[in-house]
C-alpha positions in Angstrom: -22.6 25.9 30.6 -21.0 22.5 30.2 -17.3 21.8 30.3 -17.2 21.1 26.6 -19.0 24.3 25.7 -16.6 26.2 28.0 -13.6 24.6 26.2 -14.9 25.3 22.6 -13.7 28.9 22.4 -10.2 27.7 23.4 -10.2 24.9 20.8 -11.5 27.4 18.2 -8.8 29.9 19.0 -6.1 27.2 18.9 -7.4 26.0 15.5 -7.5 29.6 14.2 -3.9 30.2 15.4 -2.7 27.0 13.8 -4.4 27.9 10.5 -2.8 31.4 10.6 0.6 30.0 11.3 0.2 27.5 8.4 -0.9 30.3 6.0 2.0 32.5 7.1 4.5 29.6 6.5 3.0 28.9 3.1 3.2 32.6 2.2 6.8 32.9 3.4 7.8 29.8 1.5 6.1 31.0 -1.7 7.8 34.4 -1.4 11.2 32.9 -0.7 10.8 30.4 -3.6 9.7 33.2 -6.0 12.7 35.3 -4.9 15.1 32.5 -5.3 13.7 31.7 -8.8 13.9 35.4 -9.8 17.5 35.6 -8.6 18.3 32.4 -10.3 16.7 33.6 -13.6 18.5 37.0 -13.4 21.8 35.2 -12.8 21.5 32.8 -15.7 19.2 34.9 -18.0 20.5 38.5 -17.3 18.6 41.4 -18.8 20.9 43.5 -21.1 20.7 47.3 -20.9 19.1 49.0 -23.8 22.5 50.4 -25.0 25.7 48.6 -24.4 28.7 51.1 -24.8 31.4 50.3 -27.4 35.1 50.3 -26.6 35.2 53.8 -28.1 33.6 55.0 -24.9 34.9 52.5 -22.3 38.4 51.4 -23.5 39.9 53.7 -26.0 40.0 56.8 -23.7 42.1 54.9 -21.2 44.8 53.7 -23.7 48.2 55.3 -24.0 49.3 56.4 -27.4 51.5 53.4 -27.7 48.6 51.1 -26.8 46.3 52.9 -29.2 48.9 52.6 -32.0 48.9 48.8 -31.5 45.2 48.3 -32.1 44.2 46.1 -35.0 41.3 48.4 -35.8 41.9 52.0 -34.9 39.3 54.8 -34.6 40.9 56.5 -37.5 41.0 53.3 -39.6 39.2 55.1 -42.5 38.9 58.7 -43.5 35.7 60.7 -42.7 35.0 59.1 -39.3 32.0 60.3 -37.3 29.9 58.9 -34.4 26.2 59.2 -35.0 24.1 59.4 -31.9 20.8 57.5 -32.3 18.0 56.2 -30.1 19.8 52.8 -30.3 23.2 54.1 -29.3 26.2 55.4 -31.2 27.0 54.2 -34.7 30.5 54.6 -36.1 30.3 55.8 -39.7 33.1 56.5 -42.3 32.4 58.5 -45.4 35.0 59.7 -47.9 35.7 60.2 -51.6 34.8 62.8 -54.2 31.5 64.5 -53.2 30.2 64.3 -56.8 31.2 60.7 -57.4 28.9 57.7 -57.5 27.8 56.9 -54.0 28.3 53.4 -52.6 27.2 52.0 -49.2 28.8 48.9 -47.7 27.3 46.6 -45.1 29.6 44.0 -43.4 28.9 40.7 -41.8 28.1 39.1 -38.4 31.4 38.6 -36.7 33.6 41.5 -37.8 33.8 45.3 -38.1 33.6 47.1 -41.4 37.4 46.6 -41.9 36.8 43.4 -43.9 35.7 45.7 -46.8 38.7 48.1 -46.6 40.3 46.9 -49.9 37.1 47.2 -51.9 36.2 50.6 -50.4 39.7 52.2 -50.9 39.8 50.9 -54.5 36.4 52.3 -55.4 37.5 55.7 -54.3 40.9 55.6 -55.8 40.2 53.8 -59.1 36.6 54.9 -59.8 36.2 58.2 -57.9 33.3 56.9 -55.8 32.0 58.4 -52.6 31.8 55.5 -50.1 30.2 55.0 -46.8 31.0 52.2 -44.3 29.7 51.7 -40.8 30.0 49.2 -37.9 26.9 47.2 -37.3 25.5 47.5 -33.8 27.6 45.5 -31.3 30.8 45.5 -33.6 33.8 47.7 -33.9 33.1 51.2 -32.5 29.3 51.0 -32.6 27.3 50.5 -29.4 25.4 47.3 -28.8 21.6 47.2 -28.7 20.6 45.0 -25.8 16.8 45.0 -25.7 15.7 44.4 -29.3 15.8 41.6 -31.8 18.8 41.8 -34.1 16.8 41.2 -37.2 16.5 42.8 -40.6 14.3 45.6 -39.3 17.0 46.8 -36.8 19.8 46.8 -39.3 17.7 48.4 -42.1 17.0 51.2 -39.6 20.7 51.5 -39.0 21.4 52.0 -42.7 18.8 54.8 -42.8 20.4 56.4 -39.7 23.8 56.3 -41.3 22.5 57.8 -44.5 20.6 60.6 -42.7 23.8 61.5 -40.8 25.6 62.6 -43.9 25.9 66.3 -44.9 25.4 65.1 -48.5 22.1 63.8 -49.9 22.1 60.0 -49.9 18.3 59.4 -50.4 16.0 59.8 -53.3 15.6 58.0 -56.7 18.7 55.8 -57.5 20.7 57.6 -54.8 23.4 55.0 -54.2 24.7 51.6 -54.9 24.5 49.0 -52.1 27.1 46.4 -51.4 26.4 43.7 -48.7 28.8 41.0 -47.6 27.8 37.8 -45.9 25.1 38.7 -43.3 25.4 42.2 -44.7 24.2 40.7 -48.0 21.1 39.3 -46.3 20.5 42.8 -44.7 21.0 44.5 -48.1 18.4 42.3 -49.7 15.9 43.4 -47.2 16.9 47.1 -47.6 16.6 46.9 -51.3 13.3 45.1 -51.1 11.9 47.9 -48.8 13.4 50.8 -50.6 13.9 49.7 -54.2 13.8 53.3 -55.6 16.9 54.3 -53.5 19.2 51.5 -54.6 20.4 51.9 -58.2 22.5 48.8 -57.9 22.6 45.9 -55.5 25.7 43.9 -55.1 25.6 40.8 -52.9 28.9 39.3 -51.9 28.6 35.7 -50.5 25.2 36.8 -49.2 23.5 35.1 -46.3 19.7 34.5 -46.4 19.3 31.3 -48.3 21.8 29.0 -46.5 20.1 25.7 -46.3 19.1 25.0 -42.7 20.4 21.5 -42.7 23.8 22.8 -43.7 23.8 25.5 -40.9 23.9 23.4 -37.7 20.3 22.7 -37.0 21.0 21.6 -33.4 23.2 24.5 -32.6 20.7 27.0 -34.0 17.9 25.3 -32.0 20.0 25.8 -28.9 20.3 29.5 -29.7 16.7 30.1 -30.6 14.7 28.1 -28.0 16.1 29.8 -24.8 16.4 26.4 -23.1 20.1 27.0 -22.3 20.7 29.8 -19.8 21.8 33.0 -21.6 24.9 33.4 -19.4 26.1 29.9 -20.1 25.4 30.2 -23.8 27.3 33.4 -23.9 30.3 31.8 -22.2 30.3 28.9 -24.7 29.9 31.2 -27.6 32.8 33.4 -26.5 35.0 30.3 -26.0 34.1 29.0 -29.5 34.8 32.3 -31.1 38.2 32.3 -29.6 39.3 29.1 -31.3 41.8 29.3 -34.1 40.4 28.6 -37.6 41.7 25.6 -39.5 41.2 24.7 -43.1 38.1 22.5 -43.6 38.4 18.9 -44.2 36.3 19.2 -47.3 38.7 21.5 -49.1 41.8 19.8 -47.8 40.6 16.4 -48.9 38.8 17.6 -52.1 35.7 15.7 -51.1 32.4 16.3 -52.8 30.0 15.6 -50.0 28.0 18.5 -48.4 29.5 19.9 -45.3 27.3 20.6 -42.4 28.8 23.5 -40.3 27.5 25.3 -37.3 26.6 29.0 -37.1 29.7 30.0 -35.1 32.2 28.4 -37.4 30.3 29.7 -40.4 30.4 33.2 -39.0 34.1 33.1 -38.3 34.8 32.4 -41.9 34.1 36.1 -42.5 37.3 36.8 -40.6 39.4 34.1 -42.1 38.6 31.1 -44.3 42.0 29.3 -44.7 42.7 27.4 -47.9 43.9 23.7 -48.0 47.4 24.8 -46.9 45.9 26.6 -43.9 47.4 29.9 -45.1 45.9 33.3 -44.4 46.6 36.7 -45.7 47.8 39.6 -43.4 44.4 41.3 -43.6 42.7 38.0 -42.5 45.0 37.7 -39.6 44.4 41.3 -38.6 40.7 40.9 -38.8 40.8 37.7 -36.8 43.0 39.3 -34.1 40.5 42.1 -33.8 37.6 39.7 -33.4 39.4 38.2 -30.4 40.0 41.8 -29.1 36.3 42.5 -29.3 35.5 39.4 -27.3 37.5 40.9 -24.4 36.7 44.6 -24.8 33.3 45.0 -26.5 30.6 43.9 -24.1 28.0 44.2 -26.8 29.7 41.9 -29.3 28.7 38.4 -28.0 25.1 39.5 -27.2 24.9 40.9 -30.7 26.3 37.8 -32.3 24.0 35.6 -30.4 21.0 37.8 -31.2 21.9 37.6 -34.9 22.0 33.8 -34.8 18.5 33.9 -33.5 17.0 36.6 -35.6 19.2 38.0 -38.4 18.4 37.2 -42.1 20.7 34.2 -42.4 18.3 31.4 -43.4 14.8 31.1 -44.7 14.7 34.5 -46.5 13.0 33.4 -49.7 10.2 36.0 -49.4 12.6 38.9 -49.4 14.7 37.3 -52.2 11.6 37.0 -54.4 11.3 40.8 -54.4 14.6 41.1 -56.2 12.9 39.7 -59.3 10.9 43.0 -59.3 14.1 45.0 -59.7 15.1 46.3 -63.2 17.1 43.7 -65.1 20.8 44.1 -64.6 20.7 46.1 -61.5 21.4 43.2 -59.1 24.7 41.3 -58.9 25.4 38.1 -56.9 29.1 37.3 -56.5 30.1 34.0 -54.9 33.4 32.4 -54.0 34.0 29.1 -55.9 35.4 27.4 -52.8 32.9 29.0 -50.3 31.5 26.2 -48.1 29.2 28.6 -46.2 27.4 30.1 -49.2 27.7 27.1 -51.5 27.6 28.3 -55.1 25.8 25.2 -56.3 23.1 25.4 -53.6 22.6 29.1 -54.3 22.3 28.5 -58.0 19.6 25.9 -57.3 17.7 27.8 -54.6 18.3 31.5 -55.5 18.1 31.8 -59.2 14.4 30.8 -59.6 13.5 33.4 -56.9 15.3 36.3 -58.5 14.2 35.8 -62.1 17.0 33.6 -63.5 20.5 34.3 -64.8 19.1 36.6 -67.5 17.7 39.0 -64.8 21.0 39.7 -62.9 24.8 39.3 -62.9 25.7 35.9 -61.5 29.5 35.8 -61.1 31.9 33.3 -59.5 35.3 34.4 -58.3 38.2 32.6 -56.7 38.4 32.1 -53.0 36.4 31.0 -50.0 33.9 32.9 -47.9 36.3 35.7 -47.3 37.1 36.4 -50.9 36.5 40.2 -50.6 39.7 40.2 -48.6 41.8 37.4 -50.2 40.7 38.1 -53.8 39.9 41.8 -53.9 41.1 42.5 -57.5 38.8 39.7 -58.8 35.9 40.9 -56.7 36.4 44.5 -57.9 36.5 43.2 -61.5 33.2 41.5 -61.0 31.7 44.6 -59.5 33.0 46.7 -62.3 31.5 44.3 -64.8 28.1 44.5 -63.1 28.3 48.4 -63.2 29.7 48.7 -66.7 32.9 50.3 -65.4 35.4 47.9 -66.9 
C-alpha cells in the first residue's frame, strides 16, 4: 500500500470532521438567530391573553372606601348593575326602569365607558318611563378586554346579544327594543340592525361612525395602525401618550374657517369624551369622562389594546354596504342625529354620502342639533327632543 493510500483515510476523516463541525456551527447559529428573532418579536409584538381583566377584578377590590368614592366612574354608577360572564370575558351591564316600559339599548363609542350616555338614559327612564340597558364595550369601563380577536362589528354585535340574553326580561323577538348608538356605537348599531332588523323597532344613530371619509380620518395614521409595520409595543406606548394629551378647541371652529379638517383617529376618538367649543370650555360631565379616560389608561390593561384594535377593524370608515341595508327598514324607523359643529362626523359630508344609501330624507329622520361630536353630553335636552320627535313622543 502506498504512502498516499495509507494517508487517505486520515484525510477523509479530517474532512468529515471539518464538515460536521461546520454543520454544527451553522445549526447553532440558525437556532440562536431564530431564538433571538422570536424573543425580539415577543418583546415588540407581544401576544395578548384571550381575556384581559378589567379594573373591577384587579383594582377596585384593593381600593379603600375613600378611594372608591373618588372614582370618576363607579361600579354603582347606574342602577341595575350586573356582570355577565361570557366566553369573551366579563361584560358590565346596567338595566333599570319600568319593566313594562318601552325597551331601549344604548351602545357607546370607542374611547369611553357608557357614562357618556347617562343624561339620555336617565331622562328616558324618568320622562318617558322607558326600560333602558347600557353596557361597557369590551376593554372599556368595567368590561374585560378581548385580546385575541379582531374588534370588528362581529365582536360587538355578539356583545349586544350577550347583554340582551343576560336580562331576566325578554329583550328579543319582533320589534323588541329601540337601539341608540353613539359615535363608534352608531357604526356598531348599523351592523346590528342590518343583521337583526326584526328585533329593532327604531334605530337612532347619534353622530354615527361608519362613513367618515378616509381622507379626513388620518390616512397615514390609520395605515400605521393597520399594516403592523410599527411594533405593537411601541405603537401602544405612542397611543397611550397621545390619549393622555389635553384636548383643545380646533382651529377650524376657533377661526370659523370653511376648509375641510383632516384629523387623526386618536384625536377624533377623544372628541367623544370632550369636544371643546371655540372658547375651549367643557361641561362638568365632559371633564368627568375625560378624567376617567385617563384613569383607564393607567388602570385598565385592556383599554389601549381595544382602542388600537378598533382603529384597525371597527366599523369606522368604508361601511357603505351595511348602511345600504338601512334603506330596507320601514320608513320612519331610522333616525340620524348630527351635531352642527361636529368636525368628526361632518353633517355636510354625511348628507352627501349617507342619504343616497339609506333611501333619502323621506325614508328617515335626519335631524341636526347644536354642538360638536359630544352633543349627547353637552346638548342632552336638544338630543332628547330629536329622539322624541323620531319616536312620536313629543
